[in-house]
N, C-alpha and C positions, 0 to 999 in steps of 0.2 A: 638517345641522349641529344639535347640541343647542341648545336654547333658552338664551339667556344669562340667568343668575340676577341678580335684583336684588341690588345690593351696598350694604350699610348699614355706614357707619363710625360707631362709638361712641367718644366722646371724653371723657376725664376727666383732669384734672391733679391731683386730690385723692384720689380713692378708690382702694383697692387693686384689682388686676385681677380678682379673684374676688369682688367686692362682691356682696352678696345681691341687691339690687335691680338693679344694672346688669348683672351677668353671669348670675346664676342665674335671674332672672325675665325681664328685658326682652331681653337678647341671645339667650337661648334661645327666647323667644317669636318673635323675628325669624327665627331658624334654623328653627323649627318651621313657619313659613309658606313655607319653601323658599328663603329669602334666604341669600346669602353674607354673613357677618358678620365684620368686623375690629374689634377693640377696642384702642384706644390708651390706655395707662395707665402710671403709674409702676411700675417693677419688674415688668413683665409677663413671663410665660414666653416662651421662644424657640421654642415649639412649640404647635400647636393643642390646645385642651382642649374636649372634648365637641363637636367640630365647629366651634369658633369660633377664628379666627386672632387673633394678637396682634401689636402693635408696642409696643416698650417705650420709656418715657421715663426720664430720669435720676431716681433716687429719693433722691439725696443732698440735704443742705441743709435738710431739714425745711421749716418754714413759710417761712423766709427764702429758700429755694432755689426756691420755686414760680414766681416771675416768670421765672426762667431756663428753665423748662420750656415756657412758653407759645409762644415762637417755634418751638421744636423740635416741639411738638405740632402747630402750624399747618402746618409744612412736611411732617411725616409724613402729616397729614390730606390735604393737597393732593396728595401723591404717591399716595394710595390711589385717587384718581379714582373715589370712591364715587358712587352714585346719590342717596343720602340721607345726611346727617350728623345725628347725635344727640348733643348736648352735655349734660353733666351738672353743670356747676359755674357759678355766677354769674360767677366771674372769667374764664370763657371767652366771655362774651357779646360783647365787642368783637371777639375773634378769630373767633367764630362768624359775626358779621355780615360781617366782612371776607371770610371763606371763602365766604359766601353770594354776595357781590357778585362775587368773582373767579371762582368755579367755576360760577356760575349754577345751582347745585344746591340743592334744598331743605335747610334746616337746621331741626332741632327743638330746642327748649330744654326740658329736664326740670327742673322746679322742685321740689326736695325739701323746702324749708323756707320759712317766712315770713321773707324775707330781712331786712327792716327790723328785725324783732324779734330775729332771730338775731344780727345785728351789734351790736345794743344790749346784748347780754349777753356779748360776747366779752371775756374777762378780759385778753387780751393786747393789746387795742387801748386806747391811752390814753383814760381816761374823758372828757377834755375834748373829744375829737373823735368819740366814738362816736355822739352824737346827730346832728350834721351829716352824718357819713359814712353813717349808716343812712338818713337822709332822701334823700340823694343817690342811694344805691344803689337804693332803692325806686323813685325816679323813673327812673333809668337802666334798671333791669331791665324796667320796663313799656314804655319807649320802644323799646328794642331788640327786645323780644318782638313788638311791633307790626310790625316790619320783617322778622321771620323767618317761616318757613313754618308753624309750629305750636308749640303748647305742651302739655306733659304735666305733670300735677300729681298729688299723692297724695291730696287731699281735695276734696270738692265745694266747700267754702268757698274754698279756694285757687283752684280753677278759676274761680269767680265773679269773683274779683279780676282775672283776666286777660281775661275775656270782653269788657269794653269796649274792649280794645286788640287782641285777636286772635280771629279768627273760628273758627280750628281749635284747640279745647281738648279734650284727652282726659284724663279722670280715671282714672288707673291706680293702684289702691291696692296696698299691699304685703301681698299675701295669699300663704299658702303653696301652692305647686303640689301637685297630687295626688301627684307623685313624691316629695315631701318629707314626706308625711303618715305618721306612724309607725303601726305595728301596735299597737293599744291594747287589743284583746280579750285577756283572760286574762293581762295583763301583771302581774307581781309588782311592786307599788308600795311604795317606802319611805315612811315618814311624813315626807317632806321638803317644804319650801317651795322652789320653784325660781324663779329669775329669770334671764332671758336677755337680753343686750344691753348697751349702754354703761351704766355705773353711775357717776353723779356726784351732786353736791348737788341738782341739779334733778330727778333721777330716783330719789331715795329714799335716797341714801347717808347723808344727815344723820340719818334716823330708823332706819336699819338696826340699829345696835347696840342701841338701847333696845327696838325691836320684838322682836328676836331674844332679848334677855335676858328679857323678860316671857314670851314663849312658852316659853323654855327652863325657866323656873321651874315651869311646869305640865306641860310635855312635854319632859323632858330628852332623850328619844330623837330628837326632831325636829332636823334640820339645815336651815340656810338655805344652799342651794347656788347661789352667784352665778356665773353663766356669762357671761364677757365681759370687756371692758377696764374698769378702774377709774380714774377721774380724781379726784385729790384736791384740786385747786384749788377755792377757795371753800368748802371743808369746814372745820368746827370744828377748829382745830389740836389740840385734845385728842383728837379721833378719829384724826387722822393719826398722833399720837404712840403710839397703842396698838400693842403688839407683836402678832405673828401669833397667839401662844398666847392672848392676851386675847380676840381675836375668836373663836378656836376654842372657848374656854371657855364662850362664850355661844351656841355652835352655828352660827357662821358659817364657811363654807368658800368661799374665793375660788378658783374653779376656773380662771379665766383663759379665754382664747379657745380655742375648739375648731373643727375643720373643720365646714363647713356641714352636711355629711351626718350628722354626729354629734349635732347639736343636737336634732333631733326625737326620736330614741330616748332621749336623756338626759331630756328633758321627760316622756316617757311613763312613766318610772320614778319620777316624783315624785308627790306627792299634792295639792298646791295650787300654782297659778300666781299669782305676785305682781306687781302693777303699782303701785308706790308713787310715781308721778310727783307733783311738786308744781306748784301753779299759778304757775310761775316766770315764764312769758311766754306769748305767744300760740301759739308753737310747741308748748308743752306742753298748753295749754288745748284747742286745736283740732286738733292733729296726729292723723293716723290712727295708732292704736296697733298697730304691726306685730305685736308679740309677743302681743297679746291673742288674735288669731285663731290664732296658733301654739299657744297654750295650749289654746284650744278644740279644735283639731285633735288635740291629745294627750289629749283627754278629761279635762282638769283643771278642777275648780271654781276660780273666780278671786276673789281679794281685790284690789280696786283703789281708787285714789283717786277722789274724786268730781269728776272733770274731765269737761266736757260731752260730748266725742266718745266717749270710752271708756265713760262711764256710759250713753250712749244705746245703744251696741252691746250692752252687758251686759243692759240692760233688754229690748231686743228679743229677744235670745237666751235670756234667763232662765238665765244660766250662772254667776252669781256674786254677790258682795256688794260694795257700794260704800260707802266710809267716808270720814270727814273726812281730807283729803289730808295735813295736817301733823301729825296726831295719831298718835304711835307706839302709844299705848294703844288707839286705835280699831282700828288695823291688827292689833295683837296679839290683841285680843278676838275679832275676826272670824276670824282664823286658828285660834285655839283652839276656837271654836265649831264650825268645820268638822271639825277633828281629832276632836272629841268627838261629832260627829253624822255618822258615816260614810254613813248612808243619804241624808241631805240632800246631803252632798258628792258622792256618786255620782250623784244625780239631777241636780244642777247640771252636773256633768261630762258626763253623757250628753246633756243639752240643748244644751250648747255644741258637742259633737261633731256632733250632728245639724245645728245651724245652720251649722257650718263646711263641711258637705257639701252644703248646699242653698242657703244665702243668701249665704255669703261664700266664693266660689270664684275662684281665680286665673284659671282658664280663661276666665271671662266677661270679666274685666278685660283679660286678654291679648288678647282679640279686639278690644277698642277700640284698642289700640296697633297691632295688625296691620291694622285698617281704616284708621288714619291713614297707616301706611306705604304701603298700597295706593293710597290717594288721591294721596299725594305722588309716587308712582312715575310718574305720568303727567304730572308737572310739570317733570321734569328736562330 
């Protein structure tokens, strides 16, 4: 008889089924080690994708509808009879603990954010209860993590926060897999500044208009191509009120979301990768800058805010320019300098490309996750 495959159940009540970290990185890493993978997510397809099976949750109701998904998710997870469960949302912690107790199977918690700080900045939570709720969530997260089988985080600092509570901690950064790295040799590049990812007040939307306007005055041929979802809450109402043609007049193109496989080629045809995050909270200050390494893999020189983690990566790779986070003028000056000095821009881009191939590789981090799965497979 053929050897039975390790079965890993991946669970999320918040993220889309083809989420970059959950599906394209981690689920595929599990598949690549020979495991059978089933992903439970809202609005999941009714057929396998790239060898990964799905179970769908209701996707209606928005944020208010999420609590109704939790018992459905738990029931679907229980019926999977998986050997290991991997949960991706803090709101699933009590359900994950219950699943661990009932199934007697290992459960891993994947911490994507600094939870306390994340809750403290949620605009939809009444301000009066944000602080107490954030403190309780922080306490609860660590107490439940202690009782689960392992924790996965995205940064070393985040991992250190869990180590007093959990012996098995794997730091698995969001790095682009080799299959997602674009062909960058001899690519014809437009004189564009590219940004990929969620864009909101904390990630540079507040300074986008002024930065682009100042660059446009010196380089009218340059466009700011913003790829991803735009969130307008907490943004200056005057910016929200601007019509689309006003943004286009200063060189801003809101591209919207594009399929995962189209992001890397789009980046490779730009000239500068932009990371205008603000020191909004600890998640911004210390979070692993996913897009930074994607820019590096596309051979782009980078202009970034002076936040500790991304500044350290840029310094190590020597791949870009770090400027004052909240200064549109500083960002614009750095962008113009690179546009006006193509040799320097090329040198920075090549250094980043080399670092992305040698120092910042997804395969090395995927091996940490695979090792954790392997260890836990003997505990079920």
